[in-house]
C-alpha positions as CSV (number, residue, x, y, z in Angstrom):
1,M,0.0,0.1,0.0
2,R,2.8,2.5,0.9
3,I,4.5,1.8,-2.5
4,L,1.3,2.3,-4.3
5,L,0.7,5.7,-2.6
6,L,4.2,6.9,-3.3
7,A,3.8,5.9,-6.8
8,F,0.5,7.9,-7.1
9,A,2.2,10.9,-5.4
10,A,5.1,10.8,-7.8
11,F,2.7,10.6,-10.8
12,F,0.6,13.6,-9.6
13,L,3.7,15.7,-8.9
14,Q,5.0,14.9,-12.4
15,A,1.7,15.9,-13.9
16,A,1.8,19.2,-11.9
17,G,5.3,19.9,-13.2
18,V,7.0,19.2,-10.0
19,T,10.5,17.6,-10.7
20,Q,11.7,14.8,-8.7
21,P,15.4,14.4,-7.8
22,S,17.3,12.7,-10.6
23,T,19.9,11.4,-8.1
24,T,20.1,8.1,-6.5
25,I,21.1,9.6,-3.1
26,T,19.2,12.2,-1.3
27,I,20.2,14.0,1.7
28,V,18.0,15.8,4.2
29,G,19.7,18.5,6.2
30,G,22.4,21.0,5.3
31,G,24.3,21.0,8.5
32,L,27.6,19.7,9.3
33,A,26.9,16.0,8.8
34,G,24.7,16.7,5.6
35,C,27.3,19.0,4.0
36,E,30.2,16.7,4.6
37,C,28.4,13.6,3.4
38,A,27.3,15.5,0.2
39,L,30.8,16.7,-0.5
40,V,32.3,13.2,0.0
41,L,29.9,11.8,-2.4
42,A,30.4,14.6,-4.9
43,R,34.2,14.1,-4.7
44,A,33.6,10.4,-5.8
45,G,31.5,11.8,-8.7
46,V,28.0,10.7,-7.2
47,D,25.2,13.0,-7.9
48,V,23.3,14.1,-4.8
49,T,20.2,16.2,-4.0
50,L,20.6,18.1,-0.8
51,F,17.5,19.3,1.0
52,E,17.7,22.2,3.4
53,Q,14.8,24.0,5.0
54,K,16.5,27.4,5.4
55,P,16.1,30.1,4.5
56,G,12.4,29.6,4.5
57,L,12.2,27.9,7.9
58,R,14.8,28.0,10.7
59,S,14.9,25.9,14.0
60,P,14.8,27.9,17.2
61,A,18.6,27.8,17.7
62,H,19.6,29.0,14.1
63,V,20.2,32.6,13.2
64,S,22.0,32.3,9.8
65,D,21.0,31.5,6.3
66,H,24.2,29.7,5.6
67,L,24.6,26.0,5.5
68,A,26.7,24.3,8.1
69,E,25.9,26.9,10.8
70,L,27.7,26.5,14.1
71,V,25.1,27.2,16.8
72,C,26.5,26.7,20.2
73,S,30.1,27.6,20.1
74,N,32.9,28.3,17.7
75,S,35.3,25.8,19.3
76,L,36.0,22.5,17.7
77,R,37.7,21.5,20.9
78,S,41.3,20.2,21.5
79,D,43.6,19.8,18.4
80,E,46.1,17.6,20.3
81,R,46.5,14.0,19.3
82,T,46.6,13.2,23.0
83,S,42.8,13.8,23.1
84,G,40.0,11.8,21.6
85,V,38.7,14.5,19.5
86,G,42.2,15.6,18.4
87,L,42.8,12.0,17.1
88,L,39.4,12.1,15.4
89,K,40.3,15.4,13.7
90,A,43.7,13.9,12.6
91,E,41.8,10.8,11.0
92,M,39.3,13.0,9.4
93,R,42.0,15.1,7.7
94,A,43.7,11.8,6.5
95,L,40.3,10.9,4.8
96,G,40.1,14.2,3.0
97,S,37.5,15.9,5.2
98,E,36.1,19.0,3.6
99,F,34.9,20.0,7.0
100,M,38.4,19.9,8.5
101,K,39.9,21.7,5.5
102,T,37.3,24.6,5.9
103,A,37.8,24.7,9.7
104,D,41.6,24.9,9.3
105,N,41.3,27.6,6.9
106,C,39.0,29.6,9.2
107,R,41.0,29.1,12.3
108,V,41.0,31.8,15.0
109,P,43.6,31.7,18.1
110,A,42.4,29.4,20.8
111,G,45.5,27.9,22.2
112,K,45.6,24.1,21.8
113,A,42.1,24.0,20.6
114,L,40.8,24.6,17.1
115,A,38.3,27.3,17.0
116,V,36.8,29.0,13.8
117,D,35.4,32.3,12.7
118,R,31.8,31.0,12.6
119,E,30.5,33.4,9.8
120,A,33.6,32.8,7.7
121,F,33.3,29.0,8.2
122,A,29.6,28.7,7.4
123,A,30.0,31.0,4.2
124,A,32.9,28.9,3.1
125,M,31.1,25.7,3.5
126,S,27.9,27.1,1.8
127,E,30.0,28.2,-1.2
128,R,31.8,24.9,-1.4
129,V,28.4,23.0,-1.5
130,K,26.6,25.4,-3.9
131,S,29.5,25.5,-6.4
132,D,29.8,21.8,-6.6
133,S,28.2,20.5,-10.0
134,H,27.4,17.1,-8.4
135,I,25.2,18.6,-5.6
136,R,21.8,19.8,-6.3
137,L,20.7,22.1,-3.3
138,R,16.9,22.3,-2.8
139,E,15.7,24.8,-0.3
140,R,12.6,22.9,1.0
141,C,11.4,21.4,4.2
142,I,11.0,17.6,4.1
143,A,8.0,16.8,6.3
144,S,8.5,13.1,6.8
145,L,10.2,10.1,5.3
146,D,7.2,9.6,3.1
147,D,7.5,13.1,1.6
148,P,6.8,12.8,-2.2
149,M,10.3,14.7,-2.8
150,L,12.0,11.5,-1.6
151,V,10.4,9.3,-4.1
152,G,12.8,7.7,-6.6
153,S,15.8,8.0,-4.2
154,E,17.7,4.8,-3.8
155,C,19.2,6.0,-0.6
156,V,17.9,8.7,1.8
157,V,20.2,10.1,4.4
158,I,18.6,11.9,7.3
159,A,21.0,14.4,8.6
160,A,18.4,17.0,9.8
161,G,20.3,17.5,13.1
162,P,18.9,17.2,16.6
163,L,16.5,19.9,16.0
164,A,14.6,18.2,13.1
165,S,11.2,19.4,12.4
166,G,8.5,17.8,14.4
167,G,6.8,15.9,11.5
168,L,10.0,14.4,10.4
169,F,11.1,13.3,13.7
170,V,7.7,11.8,14.4
171,S,7.9,9.8,11.1
172,L,11.4,8.8,12.0
173,A,10.4,7.6,15.5
174,E,7.6,5.6,13.9
175,A,10.0,4.0,11.4
176,A,12.5,3.2,14.0
177,G,9.9,1.3,16.0
178,A,11.1,2.7,19.3
179,E,10.4,5.6,21.5
180,H,12.9,8.2,20.8
181,C,15.1,9.9,23.5
182,Y,16.0,13.4,24.1
183,F,18.2,15.8,26.0
184,Y,18.7,19.4,26.3
185,D,21.6,21.4,25.0
186,A,22.7,24.9,26.1
187,V,24.4,27.7,24.3
188,A,26.9,30.1,26.1
189,P,26.5,33.8,25.7
190,I,28.7,36.0,23.6
191,V,29.8,39.5,24.7
192,W,31.5,42.5,22.9
193,T,35.2,42.4,23.6
194,H,35.4,46.3,23.9
195,S,32.8,46.3,26.6
196,L,35.3,44.4,29.0
197,N,37.4,46.2,31.6
198,S,40.9,45.8,30.5
199,S,42.4,46.9,33.8
200,I,40.9,43.6,35.3
201,V,40.6,41.2,32.4
202,F,44.1,39.7,31.5
203,R,45.1,37.8,28.5
204,A,46.9,34.3,29.1
205,S,46.6,30.6,28.4
206,R,46.7,28.1,31.3
207,Y,50.2,27.5,32.6
208,G,51.4,30.1,30.0
209,A,51.5,27.3,27.6
210,E,51.0,29.5,24.4
211,N,53.7,31.7,22.8
212,G,53.0,35.4,23.2
213,E,50.3,36.8,25.5
214,G,47.9,33.8,25.2
215,D,44.8,33.2,23.4
216,Y,42.2,33.5,26.2
217,L,40.9,36.6,28.1
218,N,40.5,35.8,31.7
219,C,38.3,37.2,34.5
220,P,39.9,36.6,37.9
221,M,37.8,36.2,41.1
222,T,38.6,36.4,44.7
223,S,36.6,34.1,47.0
224,E,34.3,36.8,48.1
225,E,33.7,37.8,44.3
226,Y,33.1,34.2,43.4
227,E,30.6,33.4,46.3
228,R,28.6,36.5,45.2
229,F,28.6,35.3,41.6
230,Y,27.8,31.7,42.8
231,E,24.9,32.6,45.0
232,A,23.4,34.9,42.2
233,L,23.8,32.2,39.5
234,R,22.3,29.5,41.8
235,T,19.3,31.5,42.7
236,A,18.5,33.3,39.3
237,H,15.5,32.7,37.3
238,R,15.7,29.9,34.7
239,V,13.7,29.2,31.6
240,E,11.8,26.1,32.4
241,A,10.9,23.2,30.2
242,R,7.4,22.9,28.8
243,N,4.9,20.6,30.8
244,F,5.2,17.6,28.6
245,E,9.1,17.7,28.5
246,Q,11.4,16.1,31.0
247,M,14.6,18.1,31.6
248,R,17.5,15.9,30.9
249,H,21.0,17.4,30.1
250,F,23.9,15.9,28.2
251,E,26.6,15.6,30.8
252,G,29.3,17.0,28.4
253,C,27.3,20.2,27.9
254,M,25.6,21.0,31.3
255,P,24.4,24.5,32.0
256,V,26.6,26.5,34.2
257,E,23.8,26.9,36.7
258,A,23.1,23.2,36.7
259,L,26.6,22.5,37.7
260,A,26.4,25.2,40.4
261,D,23.4,23.2,41.8
262,R,26.0,20.3,42.6
263,G,27.8,22.4,45.2
264,P,29.7,25.7,45.7
265,R,33.1,24.3,44.6
266,T,31.9,22.4,41.5
267,L,32.6,25.3,39.1
268,T,36.1,26.0,40.5
269,F,36.9,22.4,39.7
270,G,35.2,22.7,36.3
271,P,34.7,25.5,33.9
272,L,36.0,28.2,36.2
273,K,39.1,26.3,37.4
274,P,41.9,28.8,38.3
275,V,44.8,26.4,38.1
276,G,47.7,27.5,35.9
277,F,46.9,31.2,36.1
278,V,48.3,34.1,37.9
279,D,46.3,37.4,38.5
280,P,48.8,40.2,37.3
281,R,47.4,42.5,39.8
282,S,48.1,40.4,42.9
283,G,50.7,38.1,41.6
284,R,48.7,35.1,43.0
285,R,46.5,32.4,41.7
286,P,42.8,33.6,41.7
287,W,40.0,31.7,43.5
288,A,38.1,31.2,40.2
289,V,38.7,32.3,36.6
290,L,36.1,32.8,34.0
291,Q,37.6,32.5,30.6
292,L,36.5,34.2,27.3
293,R,37.4,32.8,23.8
294,A,37.5,34.9,20.5
295,E,34.5,34.4,18.4
296,N,36.0,35.5,15.1
297,V,39.3,36.6,13.5
298,N,39.3,40.1,14.6
299,A,38.2,39.1,18.1
300,E,35.4,41.7,18.4
301,T,33.3,39.4,20.3
302,C,34.0,36.6,22.9
303,N,32.3,33.6,24.0
304,L,32.0,32.8,27.9
305,V,33.8,29.4,27.9
306,G,31.9,26.6,29.8
307,C,28.9,29.1,30.6
308,Q,26.2,27.6,28.5
309,T,23.1,28.6,30.3
310,R,19.3,28.5,30.3
311,L,18.9,31.5,32.6
312,A,16.4,34.2,31.4
313,Q,18.0,37.0,29.3
314,S,17.7,39.7,31.9
315,E,19.1,37.4,34.5
316,Q,22.2,36.5,32.2
317,E,23.0,40.3,32.2
318,R,22.6,40.8,35.9
319,V,24.6,37.6,37.0
320,F,27.4,37.7,34.5
321,R,27.9,41.3,35.1
322,L,28.9,40.3,38.6
323,V,32.0,38.6,37.3
324,P,35.2,41.1,37.7
325,G,35.9,42.7,34.4
326,M,32.3,42.2,33.1
327,A,30.4,45.0,35.0
328,H,29.5,46.7,31.9
329,A,29.6,43.8,29.4
330,E,27.5,44.3,26.2
331,F,25.9,41.0,25.1
332,A,26.1,40.3,21.4
333,R,24.1,37.1,21.9
334,F,22.4,35.5,25.0
335,G,22.7,31.9,26.0
336,S,19.8,29.7,25.3
337,M,18.5,26.3,25.7
338,H,17.0,23.9,23.0
339,R,16.0,20.3,22.9
340,N,18.2,17.9,21.0
341,T,16.7,14.7,19.8
342,Y,18.3,11.4,18.8
343,V,17.6,7.8,18.3
344,N,18.7,4.7,20.5
345,A,21.3,3.9,17.8
346,P,22.2,0.5,19.1
347,E,18.4,-0.6,19.0
348,V,17.3,0.9,15.7
349,L,20.4,1.3,13.5
350,A,22.2,-1.4,11.5
351,S,26.1,-1.4,11.4
352,D,26.0,0.8,8.3
353,C,23.8,3.5,10.1
354,S,20.6,2.6,8.1
355,L,17.4,2.0,10.0
356,K,16.8,-1.7,10.6
357,K,13.1,-1.3,9.5
358,R,13.9,0.8,6.5
359,P,17.3,-0.1,5.1
360,H,17.3,2.5,2.4
361,V,17.2,5.3,5.0
362,F,20.4,6.3,6.7
363,L,21.1,8.6,9.7
364,A,24.0,10.9,10.1
365,G,25.0,13.5,12.7
366,Q,23.7,14.0,16.2
367,I,20.4,12.6,15.4
368,A,22.2,9.3,15.0
369,G,23.7,9.4,18.5
370,V,26.9,11.1,18.3
371,E,27.5,14.4,20.2
372,G,29.5,17.5,19.1
373,Y,30.4,19.3,15.8
374,V,33.5,17.2,15.1
375,E,31.6,14.0,15.6
376,S,28.6,15.1,13.6
377,A,30.8,15.9,10.6
378,A,32.7,12.6,11.1
379,S,29.5,10.7,11.1
380,G,28.5,12.4,7.7
381,L,32.1,11.8,6.3
382,W,31.9,8.2,7.3
383,L,28.5,7.6,5.7
384,G,29.5,9.4,2.5
385,L,32.5,7.1,2.1
386,V,30.3,3.9,2.8
387,L,27.7,5.0,0.1
388,A,30.3,6.2,-2.3
389,T,32.2,2.8,-2.3
390,R,28.7,1.0,-2.6
391,Q,28.1,3.0,-5.8
392,R,31.2,1.2,-7.2
393,G,30.0,-2.2,-6.0
394,L,32.4,-2.3,-3.1
395,A,32.2,-2.6,0.7
396,L,34.1,-0.6,3.3
397,T,35.1,-2.1,6.5
398,S,34.9,-0.1,9.6
399,P,38.1,1.5,11.2
400,P,39.3,-0.6,14.2
401,P,37.8,0.2,17.6
402,E,41.4,1.3,18.7
403,S,41.0,4.3,16.6
404,A,39.0,7.3,17.3
405,F,36.7,6.9,14.4
406,G,36.4,3.2,15.0
407,A,35.5,3.8,18.6
408,L,32.9,6.4,17.8
409,L,31.2,4.0,15.3
410,R,31.3,1.1,17.8
411,H,29.6,3.4,20.3
412,L,26.4,3.4,18.0
413,Q,26.3,-0.4,18.0
414,R,26.9,-1.3,21.7
415,P,23.6,-1.9,23.4
416,V,23.4,-0.2,26.9
417,K,20.7,0.2,29.5
418,Y,20.5,4.0,28.9
419,F,22.1,5.1,25.7
420,Q,23.3,8.7,25.3
421,P,25.1,10.5,22.6
422,S,28.9,10.6,23.0
423,N,31.8,12.7,22.0
424,A,35.1,11.0,21.0
425,H,37.1,10.1,23.9
426,F,39.6,7.3,25.0
427,G,36.9,5.7,27.1
428,L,35.1,4.4,23.9
429,M,38.1,2.4,23.0
430,P,39.2,-1.0,24.1
431,E,41.4,-1.1,27.3
432,L,45.1,-0.9,26.8
433,G,45.7,-4.4,28.2
434,E,48.8,-3.2,30.0
435,K,49.6,-1.3,33.3
436,A,50.6,2.2,32.8
437,H,50.9,5.2,34.9
438,K,47.9,7.7,34.8
439,K,50.1,10.4,33.1
440,D,51.2,8.0,30.3
441,R,47.9,6.6,29.4
442,K,46.5,9.1,26.9
443,A,50.0,9.0,25.0
444,L,49.5,5.2,24.8
445,Y,45.9,5.3,23.8
446,A,47.0,8.0,21.1
447,A,50.0,5.9,19.9
448,R,47.9,2.7,19.6
449,A,45.1,4.6,17.7
450,E,47.4,6.2,15.3
451,A,49.1,2.9,14.4
452,A,45.7,1.0,14.2
453,F,44.2,3.7,12.0
454,A,47.3,4.0,9.6
455,Q,47.2,0.2,9.0
456,W,43.3,0.3,8.3
457,L,44.0,3.3,5.9
458,A,46.8,1.6,4.1
459,A,44.7,-1.5,3.5
460,S,41.6,0.4,2.5
461,R,43.1,3.0,0.0
462,T,42.1,0.9,-3.1
463,I,38.4,0.7,-1.8
464,L,38.3,4.4,-0.8
465,G,39.8,5.4,-4.2
466,F,42.4,7.7,-3.1
């Protein structure tokens, strides 16, 4: 019956002059995962139709008409290979990731992290997609998996992100055959740099690790100043969830006020940790430090590092202006809270990230159960490689679980009692199998991962085609 209805829909659309995608692969969602997947396929000479609902329709978190918009932060986190995400980025570069090429070209100072000028990054990714002759960009909202515009596609990739339209996600949840999960994600405020008090705020990186003055601005607090800020933060008015939604936060992106609820010293051992800093005014280590990171190349605006929040906007002004150096801070963007949705990947996805009950439908990005900008792009990159090799009648094996890529993919396949999206980290990898000092473990994990990925890449080059 479903096939018959879709055939009728296709017939009437054709009669009405509405053209269908001429490509065998259709991607829904022009975010990081969708763009990366499309560009990988295009590089392999595969024609792709990419549907993006902007500019006609935006999610509550998006403000730009560009593709590949970065919403929460401009940071792509650590670039060191002794971190899980640093390894993942290195592996993505080795696989020719367009996301990584663009990010590297749009880099802004951020110490050992990779941060980008968000506007420049999104504009460059948009131009890259729009200029590719193998990608047909259609600005249209796809309402469900049975949308007539998807008729005729051999493969459909849903990369609509964790803020997928209600109709599409309801359709996806029905097709998955399992009740979907959700969590809340928070966005940190952005302030204008010129509004900070330069006699208090100082430039430095932790332990003075960077050359020159350092890539971060730092607001030092005494114990009294911190207590005043902490009490205001803890008691400030918060934007509450709607009645039918349970508030569940992703542990790696907790609102700063939710962290404060855990105790008065939680922040000083977390995002406001003062270790490695010296207040130039006193010559001593502060009690707490709030860091700010440049949002763009000219550093006109700064992101409050680790201060994602769901406080009401007026409360954000009141509370954060209690931080020394921010008494007259002007906000370029307030923090906000939005719901992120994802499927229970181990239950509903096959090993190739296709829906078990609809094998021609694939998921990529955060909706598939990964967390973070880099991980979302990695998911799109991997799915693009898988589908591109299939177009040539070949099969691509997954990278080994000892690698960052393989470990992240394995996370989507390992059933657990309470599945949650995950960043790339060493905890997803198999145990080392040897005793090692704590200070040596990251280096050992990294060395093993690099060797395992290099061996897999060498064996897979013929299949990959590069």
